[in-house]
Residue, then its C-alpha position, 0 to 999 in steps of 0.5 A: m898258349e899254342r898261338e904264342k908258341r906258333s908265333c915264336s916258332s914261325a918268326g925264327r929259324l928252327r935250330r938249337l942255339n949255343r951262344p953265351g947268354v942265349c940259353g933256354l930254361d926248362n919248364s918245371g910246371n907252370s914256370c913260364y912266368l919265372n923263366a920269362v923274368f930270368q931271361c930278361l934279367c939275364s939280358t940286363v948286361p950291367l946286372v950280369e957283369h956285377l953278379l958274375n964279377p969274382d969280387t961280388h961273390k964274396e958278398l953273396c947271400r942265399v938268393a943272390e948266390v943261387f941266381v949267380r949260379l943260374l947266370q953262370e950256367m946261362w952265360l958260361g955253361g955252353s948248353s942250349s938250355c938248362a933247368p932252373v930247379e935250384a933257383r925256383s926252389v930257393l925263391t919259393s922257399i922265401l916267397p911262399q906266394f909262388n910256392n905252388y904250380s899254378q900260373q903266377d904274375a911275371q911282374e909281381l915275381l920280378l918285383f919280389l926277386l929284385n927286392a930279394l936281391h936288393e935285401d941280400f946285397k944290403k946284408p953286411r959282410p963279416e968285415q962290415k958287421r961292426n958298422h952294420a947301420t952304414a952297410a944296411g943303408e947303402s945302395t945296391i946294384v939293384s937300386r942303382l940300376f932299377e930305381g927311379q923317382l917320381s915327383y908330385m906337385t899338388l895344387c889346392m883348387h881353393c887357395d892355390h897352395q902348392a906342395y911337393s913330394t917324391q916317391t921312388f919306383t922300380v916298375l911303372s904300371l901303365p894304364i891302357p886306354t879303354g874302348i880302342i883296339k890299338c894304341s901306342i906306349q906313349d898313349c899309355m904313358s900320357l895317361f899315367f902322367e896326365q893331371t888328375v883332380l881329386t874330388g869327393g872322398e879323395q880330397m886332400l887336406c890343405s895345410v893352408c886352408g886346414l880343410r880337405r879341398e879338391t886338389a890337382v895332382l901333376t906327376c913328373l919323372d924326376k929321376p929316370p932309372e938306368i933301366l926303365m921297366l914298364h908294366l902294361k895293366r892288362f888285367g882288371c875286373k868287370g863286375k865280379n869277373q876278371v878280364k884281360l885288355r887285349t889292346n895292341v900296344l905299339f912300341s918302338m925300339k927307342l923311347d923318348l921320355n922328354p914329355f914326362l920329365s921334370s924340367s931339370v932333366q928335360n933334353t938331357s941324356f936321361s930322356s932317350y932309352r933303347l928297348y932290350a927285352v919284352v915279356n909277352h903274355s898270351g891267354h887268360l889270367n889263370m890259363g896263360h903262357y909267358t914268353a920273353v923276347c930279348h936282345s943279345s948284347l953279343t950278337q946284336t940280334w933278338h931271340c924269342f925264349d919260349d921256356s927251353a925253346v929259343r929262336e932268333v927273330q927279326d926286329g919286325h917280330v919283336q912287336t906283338p899284341n901280347a906285350y905285357m912288360l917292356l924293359y928299356s936301357r938308357k945306355p946301349f948294352q955292349k959285350p959283357k965283361i965276364s971272366g971266361l967269356 
């Protein structure tokens, strides 16, 4: 924990920052994982614009309502830090797995929070209740921003029969190559998308052969999301012990997805992404510390958020060996259109 705090402090200027959207969050007891996730979402401009739009307030339910109040404080409150006590209380009341003061996983929390917001926005407003089925099936700001689609082509190794399927995703959990001390984010993505062959007990039932056969599986990114969230799978098991992969995963400010896209979206505007937030994890699985490094759409500068401490950092300090999650946007963020800003 101390090593991560020193790196954040030494990388930036030690002064209190009072800027919209640049607001530290007090630690209420092992809540660094929660604070890091909040900071990333606070830096997701299209989500912030939607949630702070007065018209959106008419459709808010419990989770969305408390999250909006937190965003209002972070963007319009004028303080250098605030305490997300209410947001944590509401979240832990509906997500019992986070209802304690032990260290939790930021990636799991982010998924649960986005799903809770998605479900809140799916609930029909009073004027929609007569057509509840339609309202429940509509997309939400969460699905429009964060959902993508993978396509799978399976090939029977016996008769060459091909089959196709798709799957939606919110976060891509990327394996990290083992046995090396350094790799690139492209290496991790190549490992995720590489062709695999299912053998033994993993063989698939071929609809033509009528038998389980060895099957080749090719995965492509069919519908890239507006916001691409990448999770580095640093935690695993070695025998009975939990271990953390400390491989230094190198990443750049821009990410080209062309090698991983299906042919229908290759070489289009869907292929280029720009980094805007990083979640870092230092220490061990159960005794670690989370921080976030986020890009401000107002000042076009980076800031390190270590709970209530906020430091401006240079571009060269965004890359760290502790990266755990990377958030990329397909479109560069501009100044948010927020009333009162």
